C-alpha positions in Angstrom: -0.1 20.6 4.1 -3.6 19.9 2.7 -4.2 16.3 1.7 -7.9 16.6 1.0 -9.3 16.8 -2.4 -10.4 20.4 -3.3 -12.8 21.0 -6.1 -12.4 24.5 -7.5 -14.7 26.1 -10.1 -16.1 29.4 -11.3 -19.6 30.3 -10.2 -21.5 32.7 -12.4 -24.2 33.0 -9.8 -21.7 34.1 -7.1 -19.3 35.9 -9.4 -16.4 34.1 -7.7 -14.3 31.0 -7.7 -15.6 28.4 -5.3 -13.4 25.9 -3.5 -15.1 22.9 -1.9 -13.7 20.1 0.2 -16.1 17.1 -0.3 -14.6 15.0 2.6 -15.3 17.8 5.1 -19.0 18.5 5.2 -19.8 22.2 4.7 -16.1 23.1 4.2 -15.9 25.6 1.3 -14.6 29.1 0.5 -14.6 31.6 -2.3 -12.4 34.1 -3.9 -12.1 36.6 -6.8 -9.3 34.6 -8.3 -8.4 30.9 -8.4 -5.4 31.4 -6.2 -7.4 33.5 -3.6 -10.1 30.8 -3.4 -7.5 28.1 -2.8 -5.7 30.2 -0.1 -9.1 30.9 1.6 -10.1 27.2 1.6 -6.7 26.3 3.2 -7.7 28.7 6.1 -11.2 27.3 6.3 -9.9 23.7 6.4 -7.8 24.6 9.5 -10.8 26.3 11.1 -13.0 23.3 10.3 -10.6 20.9 12.0 -10.2 23.2 15.0 -13.9 23.4 15.4 -14.3 19.6 15.0 -11.7 19.0 17.8 -13.4 21.5 20.1 -16.7 19.7 19.6 -15.2 16.3 20.0 -16.0 15.2 16.5 -13.9 12.9 14.4 -11.8 14.3 11.5 -11.9 12.0 8.5 -8.6 10.7 7.1 -7.9 12.2 3.6 -8.8 9.7 0.9 -7.3 11.6 -2.0 -9.1 11.7 -5.3 -12.7 10.7 -4.9 -13.9 10.6 -8.5 -12.2 9.8 -11.7 -13.1 11.8 -14.8 
């Protein structure tokens, strides 16, 4: 279960939806649909955490919503 904030938006430049995880530096994915970008970022979050563990880096605790609109 993902507990990190995910920011999902359309990028005209990329011609795709972009899903970013601000609490995990460099953790982002894209997709042709909103749902695809969200599925892809779920996979990338798992890979991000696996790589962090392999490198002995800490994994930040999810803080939830970071910014209020």
